N, C-alpha and C positions, 0 to 999 in steps of 0.2 A: 503497500500501499502506499510505503515510504516514496517507493519509485514512482508514483502517478504525479505524485505529489511538485515530482523535477519537472515536467511536464507541462507548460502554457504558449498558447498561441502566442503572439506577438499582433494583435491589434492595430497597434500604433503606429505599424508603419507602412498595413495596409492602407489604414484612413488619407497617412498622408502622401499614400499617391491618388485616392481617389481626390483630393482641395482642389490640383488646376481644372475639376470637371466639374465645380463645384460653383454655377454661372445662375442669372437670375430667374430661369424658369425651374432651376432645382431648389431654392430656395422660398417661392415660391408656395411650389408645392409643399416643402414643407412644410409652411405655416400652415397651406389647409388641408393638412392633415393633423397638426397640430391640434387645431380649433373645428374643424371635423368630429373627431374623436370625443375630445373635452365637452364639445356646446357650448362654444362661446364662440363669437363676436372680433376677440381679439385677447389680450391679457394684460390690458392696460390695470393696473394699484395693484395687479398680483405681483407675488414673492415666487423662484421658480428655479430650482433644482435640479440637476441636466445629474445622473449620478451614472459613469461612463459613456460620461461624451463623449468618447471615439474623436470623429472628425470637430464638432463644436457645430456640425449642422443644428441641429435642435437649438441649440445655446444660441446660436443664433437669432434663430427664427424666434426666441420668446424676445430677443431683444429691438425685433425691427417692430413685432407684432404687445409692444408697450411694456414688457414684465419691469415692474420698478424698481427689482434687484435678481438677478440671477448669479447663483452659482454652477461651478461646473467642473467638477473633479474629476477623471481617473486614475484607477491603475497603472495604465503604460506609461510613461515616461514621452513617448512617442504622441502618445495619443493625448499627453498636456500639450506639446509644445504642440501639434495640428490645434486643438479648441485654442491655444494659443495667439496662432494665424490667424483666426477666423476675429477673433474678439480686437486684435488688432487689422480691421481690416474697417470693424464698427465703431474704428476712432479710438480704443481704449478708453472706454465707455468706463467711469469709477462706480457703479451700480455692476455691475458685470465682475465674480473677482474665479480664478480660474487658479484648482489647486489639485495637486498630486494626492489621492490616498485611498485607501479603500471600506468598500460599504461592508468590508468584513471584521474593521475597527472600529471598536464603539467606541472610544479615549477621542477618537482624530472627528467621530459623527456627534459627539455629544459639543462637540464649539459652534456647531453650524446655526443651530437651530432648531427654527420650525418655519413650515411654510404652506404657502397657500397651493402647491403646485407641485407633486413629485414626482420626475418625472425618469421610465430607467426600460430604456426598449433595448429586450433580445443582448441581457446581459448579465443579469442574478444569477443567470445557468451556467455563468461562466469562471464562476465566482470558487466554486468546488465545492460551497457550500453552499448552495442555495437558500434552505429552507430559514438558513442564520441569515444571511444577506436580503432576504422578504422582510424578516421580523426587527432588523437595523433600519433599514431604510423605512419602514414602515412605520416606524415613530416620530419618523421627523415630518411627516403629515397631519398641521395646525386643525387645530377643529374646527371643521366646515371646510377641511379645504379636499382637495384631489390626490389620490394614489394610482398612475394612470405607468402600468407596466408592460413588460409582452413579454414571455413567457416558451421556449420549445414545447408543444406539445408531445404526448405521452401515448405514439404510434406505434402501433400492434403490423403485424405480418414479416412477412420473410426481409422488407426493407425498410421497418419503422427503423423506431428510435435505438435496437436496441444492436441495428445493423453496422447505422451513422455510428453508432457510439467508437466498436471498434475501428471505424475507418478512420473516424481525425484520432485516434490513441497511432494508431499503424501510421497518416499523415504526420503526424508530431513526433515523433519517435526515427522518424524513417527520413533517408537521404536525401535532399536535393533533387537530384532525377528523381523517387519516389515520389516527392510532393504534387512533381508537375507533371508525372501520369495523370495524380489521384487528379488534380483542377482539369485539366485537358476530359479524362475520360466523363465528370461530372457535366462540363460547358457540351460534351460530346453530345451526352443523351439527354443535357435537362432542355439546352438551347434550343438544340438542334434537331435533332432524329424526336425527343417528344413532340414541338410545333407543325412539324411536317404529317406524324400521325393525327394531327386535327386537322390535318389542311389550312396549315395554316406559314405563313414568310420567316424562317428563321431568324432572317436579318431584321427581315421589319418586326419581331418578336426580342430581340436584342434590341435593335435600338430602341422600343417603347418599354425599354422594362424597366422598372421603380416608378412610373408615372406617379405611381401613391406618396411612394413619399423620398422620390428626389432620391433617388439611390439610383447606381450604376454597375450592370452584371456580371462586369468581371471581377470589382469590388469584391462583391458578395457572393464567388464562386470561394474567393477566395474565403473569405471572412469564415465560409458557413463549411468546406470541406476542411478548415484548421480548426473550429471552433474547439477547444479544449482547455480545460475541466469544461467537460456534458452532462449537463443534469437536464432535467424534463417531469412533465406531470403534466395531468387531462387539469382541463375545468374544472373537474367533481372537485377532484384531489384540492386545487385553489381555491373551492370554495370553503370544501370542509374545512382546510387546514385555517383559512380567515376570518370563520368563524368561528375559531377556538378561540384564538391568539388576538384578534382586533372582536370582537362582539357589538361595535358603535360602527364598522366598515358596512356601508351598507354598495353593492352592486351598484353601480349606475350605467356600466356599458358596456358590450361583450362585446369578438371581433372571433369566431374561430375558425381553424383552419382541420380541413379534413385526414390529413394526415401526419404528417410534418411542416414544419416550419413554427411561426410563434400563432400563441392565441392571446390575443391583445385584454388585458384588464382595467377597469375603469373604477374604481373604489372612491366612498369619501365617508369624510372622514366625521361623523352624528355626534360624534360625544361633545357633550355644553350646546348644540346648537337645537333652538328655539321651530 
């Protein structure tokens, strides 16, 4: 088990390669994604924390949407640097702070305070202790605030979560050639062959990929096959756990996937809210 803890995918290098693709169109998609799932027109007057900020795109979106205070942090120093790049692009606003830290470090989290919107998309299942990370970060949600997370689904079947756990482990412990092979095989099957079987143009599929959140297909390929540590949970498992650990939280919005991929959850902290 100790050997498994040594492998950790370096998301930050991948996000730094994503930064040159961050144009106005991607930024607008990120803003729309935040507002749509939150059910808000903007973030005026809201405090916002981006846990596992990665490229910093959604922190930047929160800034453009008018959040009055933004805190972004990531475990990966390259991700911190990527987020800092977008903060610089925003003019180095004083109400946006970028930090290096971990969702598992309760001493660090205790210094941050509470927030109207606690956002962590596709991050907590890569910490190596997903349920601890959820518990720690949910506590940052202010009364009346929103806890917005995305977690990998517990998918059954031959190509389900257990299969991908083994692929990701092999990727992280493999040579550069092994990693390249896994990336290319996945790209071929998911982005070329699968669209063809649905009678769709694969090149258009790749070009238009990520419209919902402003992502880029190649960066998501590396993010997906490399993402390790890797944990997952069904919506039901998340509901039951949250009900037990945070009974004041109510589910406000949900988006589920049929197999592998992220389920989106939006909880609201109803503690002390009339």
